[in-house]
RODO-2510 file (C-alpha; in nm, 4 decimals, decimal comma):
residues 52
     n   res          X          Y          Z
     1     m     6,9166     1,8256    -3,8653
     2     a     7,1828     1,5845    -3,9686
     3     y     7,4584     1,7202    -3,8119
     4     i     7,2735     1,7657    -3,4467
     5     l     7,1929     1,4178    -3,5008
     6     g     7,5515     1,3158    -3,5157
     7     v     7,7281     1,5304    -3,2935
     8     n     7,4591     1,5678    -2,9806
     9     p     7,5102     1,2201    -2,8668
    10     v     7,8976     1,2267    -2,8791
    11     i     7,8884     1,5389    -2,6848
    12     l     7,6366     1,4431    -2,4235
    13     g     7,7940     1,0756    -2,4107
    14     d     8,1305     1,2170    -2,3091
    15     g     7,9488     1,3654    -2,0244
    16     g     7,8446     1,0152    -1,9090
    17     l     7,4991     1,0339    -2,0990
    18     p     7,3953     0,7162    -2,2816
    19     v     7,4667     0,7625    -2,6397
    20     t     7,1597     0,5707    -2,7934
    21     g     6,9143     0,7449    -2,5530
    22     v     7,0374     1,0788    -2,6486
    23     f     7,0278     1,0027    -3,0033
    24     f     6,6517     0,8773    -2,9636
    25     a     6,5751     1,2033    -2,7100
    26     t     6,7239     1,4259    -3,0090
    27     a     6,5451     1,2248    -3,3105
    28     v     6,2068     1,2489    -3,1569
    29     a     6,2456     1,6194    -3,0289
    30     s     6,3720     1,7121    -3,3670
    31     g     6,0932     1,5436    -3,5357
    32     v     5,8356     1,6733    -3,3167
    33     a     5,9335     2,0511    -3,3462
    34     s     5,9817     1,9732    -3,7182
    35     i     5,5802     1,8959    -3,7359
    36     i     5,4780     2,1418    -3,4919
    37     m     5,6994     2,4132    -3,7206
    38     g     5,5077     2,2988    -4,0869
    39     w     5,1454     2,2236    -3,9314
    40     l     5,1145     2,5894    -3,7147
    41     p     5,1085     2,7820    -4,0269
    42     n     4,8332     2,5869    -4,1563
    43     i     4,6186     2,6361    -3,8736
    44     r     4,6812     3,0016    -3,8288
    45     s     4,6093     3,0738    -4,1820
    46     d     4,2871     2,8591    -4,1565
    47     w     4,1918     3,0563    -3,8725
    48     l     4,2527     3,4051    -4,0046
    49     q     4,0423     3,2670    -4,3063
    50     v     3,7535     3,2755    -4,0542
    51     w     3,7823     3,6429    -3,9966
    52     d     3,7664     3,7728    -4,3592
***
């Protein structure tokens, strides 16, 4: 995660996008994706226990 937070803004900043905006968007998207990936298996396991 630290690699993409450091490299993505630099690469996209060279293309003309604002570096701070790209950093913020990358951090938010990475955080949301990490939360969903940690939360989704718990929901599924709770749902499967209903059927046991």
